[in-house]
C-alpha positions in Angstrom: 9.5 15.7 21.5 10.1 14.0 18.1 7.4 13.6 15.4 6.7 10.1 14.3 7.6 9.5 10.7 5.6 7.0 8.7 8.3 5.2 6.6 6.9 4.3 3.2 7.6 0.7 2.6 5.1 0.2 -0.2 7.2 0.8 -3.4 6.1 -1.6 -6.2 2.9 -2.1 -7.9 3.1 -5.9 -7.4 3.3 -5.3 -3.6 0.2 -3.3 -3.8 -1.8 -5.9 -5.7 -0.4 -8.7 -3.4 -1.4 -6.8 -0.3 -5.0 -6.3 -1.6 -5.2 -10.0 -2.5 -4.1 -11.1 1.0 -6.9 -9.2 2.7 -9.5 -9.8 -0.1 -10.0 -6.2 -1.1 -10.7 -4.9 -4.5 -9.5 -1.5 -5.8 -12.8 0.2 -4.7 -12.5 -1.0 -1.1 -8.9 0.2 -0.9 -9.9 3.6 -2.4 -12.8 4.0 0.1 -10.6 3.0 3.1 -7.6 5.1 2.2 -9.6 8.1 1.0 -7.9 8.0 -2.4 -9.7 8.0 -5.7 -10.2 4.6 -7.3 -8.6 5.9 -10.6 -5.5 6.8 -8.6 -5.4 3.2 -7.2 -5.8 1.8 -10.7 -3.0 4.0 -12.0 -0.7 3.0 -9.1 -1.2 -0.6 -10.0 -1.0 -0.3 -13.8 2.5 1.0 -14.2 5.0 -1.8 -14.0 7.7 -1.4 -11.3 8.0 1.5 -8.9 4.8 3.2 -7.9 4.8 6.8 -9.1 2.6 9.1 -7.1 2.6 11.8 -4.3 4.2 10.6 -1.1 1.1 11.6 0.9 -1.1 9.4 -1.3 1.3 6.5 -0.9 1.3 6.9 2.9 -2.5 6.9 3.0 -2.7 3.7 0.9 0.1 2.0 3.0 -1.6 3.0 6.3 -5.0 1.7 5.1 -3.4 -1.7 4.2 -1.3 -1.9 7.4 -4.4 -1.1 9.5 -6.2 -4.0 7.7 -3.4 -6.4 8.7 -0.7 -6.1 6.1 3.1 -5.9 6.9 5.4 -4.6 4.2 8.8 -6.3 3.7 11.8 -4.7 2.1 14.6 -7.0 2.8 16.3 -7.2 -0.5 13.2 -8.1 -2.4 10.0 -6.2 -1.4 7.1 -8.3 -0.4 4.0 -8.4 1.8 2.6 -10.7 4.5 -0.2 -10.7 7.0 0.8 -9.5 10.4 1.1 -12.0 13.1 -1.8 -11.8 15.6 
């Protein structure tokens, strides 16, 4: 039996902000939903370019956003979109 690996596709601070905007969440909502401190979310979004944080933290944030309907894209230029329903 193989363990499922959650591939981290969230890599850039702009991706994170765009994902929140698409679903109408503020930083506090993302923090509550992901179980991550709001100051960590602020720090992740504040640094331009690559997000710098613990991989576990990044996975929690990505999972919260994906559960809310976000799909992360990394085909050349990273992006986000709402999942097709």
